[in-house]
N, C-alpha and C positions, 0 to 999 in steps of 0.2 A: 645613068646608075639613079635605081629607083628608092636602093638604102636612105642617099646622105637627103640632109636637110641646104642644102646648098652646093652647087660650082665646085667656092673655093678645096670643102669640105671632101665633095666628090676627085674633083683631083688633084688631093694629101693622099686619100682609099688609096687612088693609083697605083698610085705610083708607091706606094708602103707596100701593096701586093706585087708589084712588078718585080719589086728589090725584093724579095721572101722568094719570090719562084728566080728568081736568073742566082740565087743564089745558094738555095737546093742543087740548083741543075748542076751549078761546078758543085758541089761537096759531095752530087752522087758522080757526075765523071769522075773523081778519084781511086772510088773502089770504095768494100766496104768500113776504109779507117777511118773514111768520112758522115759515114751512112747511109752510104748507098746501100748496102746489104737489109734498112728497111724495107724497102721498096720488092725485098728479096721473097714470094712467099714458104718454098722447101726452108729457107736458111732462117726466117721467124717463127717455124713450126717446127724443125730443130734446139732454136732457142729454149720454148714451152719448156721441151719435155729434162731439158738439166735443172738438176735439184744443187744448192748452196751446200756451202757444207754444213753441216749433216752436228760434228760440234760446235758448241758455245767457245766461244773466246773470252777468256777472262783476263784478266790483270786485278794489277795491284796499281791505286791511286795516288796512290802514295811517293809513288814510284814518279808519279806521270809526269812530264815534262812540259806537260799543259792542260791542266785539269779541266777538266770540264763543266760547264759552268751555261745557263741556260739567260736569255737576252736579256731580263731583267738586270741578273749579275755583271751581265757585261758593259747595260746601261748605265748601271751605280760608277761600273768602274770608268768607265769615259769618264762621265762627266767629277771625278774627284779625280783623275786625271789633269783634265782643263784646268777646276781650281785652283791647282798643287798651281802650274804651271805656269798660272796668269799671274798669282803672286811671288814668283821666283822669278819673272820679267818686270813685274814692280817693283817689285826693289834689287831688282841691278839695275832701272832706270834710273833710280832715284840715285843709292852710288855715281852711280855715273856721273850725276850729274854732280856735286854735291863737291865730290872729287875734277870737276875737268875748272870747275869752280874753284876750286883753292889752285890746285897750277897755273893758271888763268892767271891767277893775282900778284901770287910771288912771281912768275915770270917777268910778268910786270913790273914789280914792283925794282929785282933785281937791274931787270934798261935802265928803268930812270933813276937809280942809283950810282950803275956804271958808267953811263948821260952823264949825270951833276955833276959826277968827279971825276 
């Protein structure tokens, strides 16, 4: 292989190309539903002539279940969720440790009293 800097890279590239070719050939065997139509020139020519909907679809943003947002808004929301989840986890761990210690101490005290009496 001429494009690779070394034998290892060449082998990796060959394996990747082989997998891609195999997947494409297998998909073509299943017909038009899995991309077999992409190699049919008649089909592609007919698809080029098809036009999309001429009427623009309007929607009311307030009635949508999921509001449209850009990548930055999604990132900020994910950071906020992670921060809130982390604070809840920390509070729950603190509460459970305090509760566990009290229960163990009470149980030990009661057991000692029963044994000694």
